[in-house]
C-alpha positions in Angstrom: -38.9 -0.8 -4.5 -35.8 -2.2 -2.9 -33.1 0.5 -2.2 -29.6 -0.5 -2.9 -26.3 1.0 -1.8 -22.7 0.5 -3.0 -20.1 -0.8 -0.6 -16.5 -1.9 -0.9 -15.1 -5.3 -0.2 -11.4 -5.7 0.4 -9.6 -9.0 0.6 -6.0 -9.3 1.8 -4.4 -12.7 1.7 -1.4 -12.7 4.0 1.1 -15.5 4.4 2.3 -16.5 7.8 6.1 -16.2 7.5 6.7 -19.2 9.8 4.1 -21.7 8.7 3.6 -20.4 5.1 -0.2 -20.7 5.7 -2.2 -18.2 3.6 -5.1 -16.6 5.5 -7.6 -14.3 3.8 -8.8 -11.2 5.7 -12.1 -10.0 4.2 -13.3 -6.5 5.2 -16.2 -4.4 4.1 -17.1 -0.7 4.2 -20.6 -1.6 5.2 -21.5 -0.9 8.9 -22.2 -4.6 9.5 -20.9 -7.9 8.3 -22.0 -9.0 4.8 -22.1 -12.3 2.8 -20.5 -12.6 -0.6 -19.4 -15.7 -2.5 -20.5 -17.9 0.5 -18.1 -16.2 2.9 -18.4 -13.5 5.5 -16.8 -10.0 5.0 -16.3 -8.3 8.3 -17.1 -4.7 9.1 -13.9 -4.2 11.0 -13.6 -0.4 11.6 -14.0 2.1 8.8 -12.7 2.2 5.3 -11.5 5.8 5.5 -10.4 6.2 2.0 -9.4 4.5 -1.2 -7.3 6.3 -3.8 -8.6 7.6 -7.1 -8.7 5.1 -10.0 -9.8 5.6 -13.5 -11.2 3.3 -16.1 -9.8 3.4 -19.7 -8.8 1.0 -22.5 -5.2 0.5 -21.4 -3.7 -1.9 -19.0 -3.3 0.2 -15.8 -0.2 -0.5 -13.8 -0.9 2.1 -11.1 -1.6 1.0 -7.6 -4.1 2.6 -5.2 -3.9 3.7 -1.5 -6.1 2.1 1.1 -6.7 3.4 4.6 -8.5 1.5 7.3 -9.3 2.7 10.8 -10.6 0.9 13.8 -8.8 -2.3 12.8 -8.8 -4.8 15.7 -5.6 -5.0 17.7 -5.5 -8.7 17.1 -4.0 -7.9 13.7 -1.1 -6.1 15.3 1.3 -9.1 15.2 0.5 -9.7 11.6 1.3 -6.1 10.7 4.5 -6.1 12.8 5.8 -9.2 11.1 5.2 -7.7 7.7 2.4 -10.2 7.0 0.7 -7.7 4.7 3.8 -6.9 2.7 3.4 -8.2 -0.8 0.1 -9.9 0.2 -2.4 -10.1 -2.7 -5.2 -7.5 -2.4 -8.6 -7.5 -4.2 -10.9 -4.6 -4.0 -14.5 -5.1 -5.2 -17.4 -2.6 -5.6 -20.5 -4.4 -4.4 -24.2 -3.7 -4.4 -26.1 -4.5 -1.2 -29.9 -4.4 -0.8 -30.8 -2.1 2.1 -32.8 -4.8 4.0 -30.2 -7.5 3.6 -26.6 -8.4 4.4 -26.2 -10.5 1.3 -24.3 -8.8 -1.6 -26.4 -8.9 -4.8 -23.5 -8.2 -7.2 -19.8 -7.4 -7.1 -17.2 -6.2 -9.6 -13.5 -6.1 -9.3 -12.2 -2.5 -8.9 -8.5 -3.3 -8.4 -6.2 -6.3 -8.0 -2.7 -5.9 -6.7 -0.2 -6.5 -4.0 0.1 -4.6 -0.7 3.2 -2.6 -0.1 4.6 -1.9 3.4 1.8 -0.6 5.7 2.1 2.5 7.8 0.3 2.1 11.2 -1.0 4.2 14.0 -1.8 2.5 17.3 -4.5 3.9 19.6 -3.8 2.6 23.1 -7.1 4.1 24.5 -9.4 1.7 22.5 -6.9 -0.9 21.3 -7.4 -0.2 17.6 -5.1 0.4 14.8 -5.2 2.7 11.7 -3.5 1.1 8.7 -2.6 2.8 5.4 -0.9 1.1 2.5 -0.4 1.4 -1.2 -0.8 -1.4 -3.6 1.1 -2.4 -6.6 -1.0 -3.3 -9.6 -1.1 -7.0 -10.5 -0.2 -6.0 -14.0 3.0 -4.3 -12.9 4.1 -7.4 -11.0 4.0 -9.9 -13.9 7.5 -11.3 -13.8 8.8 -7.8 -13.5 8.9 -7.3 -17.3 8.2 -4.0 -18.8 7.1 -5.3 -22.2 3.5 -5.7 -20.9 3.6 -2.2 -19.5 4.1 -0.6 -23.0 1.3 -2.6 -24.5 -1.8 -0.5 -25.5 -4.8 -1.1 -27.7 -3.0 0.8 -30.5 0.1 -1.3 -30.3 -2.0 -4.5 -30.1 -4.1 -3.5 -33.1 -0.9 -2.8 -35.1 -0.1 -6.5 -34.7 -3.7 -7.8 -34.8 -5.9 -5.4 -36.8 -9.5 -5.1 -35.5 -8.8 -7.1 -32.4 -10.3 -5.3 -29.4 -8.7 -7.4 -26.7 -7.6 -4.5 -24.5 -10.9 -2.7 -24.8 -12.7 -5.7 -23.4 -10.0 -6.4 -20.8 -10.3 -3.0 -19.2 -14.0 -2.4 -19.6 -15.6 -3.1 -16.2 -19.1 -2.3 -17.5 -19.1 -5.6 -19.4 -19.1 -7.6 -16.1 -17.1 -10.6 -15.4 -16.4 -13.3 -17.9 -15.5 -16.9 -17.0 -13.6 -18.8 -19.6 -14.2 -22.5 -19.8 -11.3 -24.9 -19.9 -10.8 -26.9 -23.1 -11.7 -30.6 -22.9 
């Protein structure tokens, strides 16, 4: 029987302020680099903590806190030029077979935008500890509060028996890919 363990995958897509080039940084909480979606996720230091998050049938607008330690000093210039500020952040919970570095499945845990990071520099080993909060992607939708007051009860008052928000927020159902109309 193959033993599996859960790991976290964190992708931060920062934009270079001068060139406007978007570069994804993909990190994993695994002790070694892993492969997911045909790309490599780097074991760059330790994912010290990730804030609490709960699943329910409402659109959640809360962010989470992410803390990374042992981050390579090469990212210092990106951090100092606010490259992470407002950068899109995806956090996935992934399953990894113990004898492999290939992720067997992954589910989105949180999607949002990075707020200003707080950093600590360790001159002795040249590493950085970075902590930042995210703002939920749902909170950033054109900065309108109408979406924030929407709940399953409000939606069903307008559309009886429509379970849209239940299916939107239920991570147990897995991912759904909607096909484009021809």
